[in-house]
N, C-alpha and C positions, 0 to 999 in steps of 0.2 A: 521539464516534464514532457515525456514523449507520448504518453497515452493514459487513458482511464479504462482499464480493462475490467472494471468491476462487473460482477454477475450476481444477481440477487435470486434467492430461492432455488438454487441449483443443487442437484445431487452432487455428492462428493467427487464422483469420477468426472462430472461435467466441469466443476471448478478446477479440478486438477489439470484437465486438458487445457482449459482456458489459460491457467497460470503458465503452463509449459509452452503454449503457443505465443503468449504475450512476451514471455522471457526470450524466446527464439527471435521474435519479430524485432525487439529492441536491442538484440545482441547482448543480453545480460550474461554474466559469468556465473551467477548462482540465483537461486530462489530463496528468499527470506521468509521464514514464518515466525510469528510472535510466540515465544515460548509460554508466556503467561496467559495466553488466550487460545489454548488448544494446540499448542506447538507439537507435542508428540503425536497427536491425532492427525494433524495436517502433514506432518512429515511422513507419517506412515501412508496416508492416502496417496500423497505425491509419489512416494517410492513404489507403491503398488501399481501406480499408473505408468510406470517405466519412464519417469521424467529423466531426460538425458543430462540434466544440470545438477551440480551439487546443491544440497538442500541445507541451509544453515539456519539454525535456531537462534533468535536473538531475544533478550529479556529486556522488557521496558523497566527501567529503574526510576524513571521520573514520569510525571503526568503528561498527557497529550499536549497541553498548552506549552508547558516547558520545552518538550521536545520540538515543537513547531517554531519556537521563537527564533532560533538561528536561521532557519529556512526563511521565515518571514523577513528577516533582516536582509538576507541575500536578495530576496525578490525586491525589497525596496530599493536596494542598490542596482537593480537590473542585472544581477549576476546569475539568477535563476529565473527562467521564463517558462511559460506554457507554450508548447509547440503545437498549437491548434486551439480549438474550442472544446472545452470540457464542462458543459453545463452542470452535471452533478458535483464535480469537484469545486467548481466556482461557487455554486450555492453554498456547499459546506464552508469554503473559506470566508464567504461573506457572513454566514450565520455564527462563526466562530469567534464571537466578540468577547470583550472583557467580562461581560455579565454572564457568561456561561453559554450553554447550548442545549437544545431540546433533545437531540439524539446524538449518538456517538459519531463524530466525524471520521468514519473509517477510510474514506477516499483520501482525505487530508492526511491522516496518520500514515497510510501507505506511501504517499508522496514524501512524507518526512523520512521515512526509513529508506526510500530509494535513493 
């Protein structure tokens, strides 16, 4: 995990710029947007912001817990690591227990897709 580029309460053009800057910073080949959570709108906003990378829509077919399980296993094996300190992400990871969660773990979900 190279970074947590989350941005809260930003206007669409601001988060599109943030996504583009983050993708360029980490050398991403594309930007993913979750199709079942505003994918068409997110893709349109990114395209209107002249993002230089391809925009790929992905559809979540299983719940967040099931999507996170393989990454959690890789982290337990030391094969996936955090390249720094990411308090917001780490808080979500700790709060995402078997008993459920209070709010949607969006940072954790983004890490799983990455």
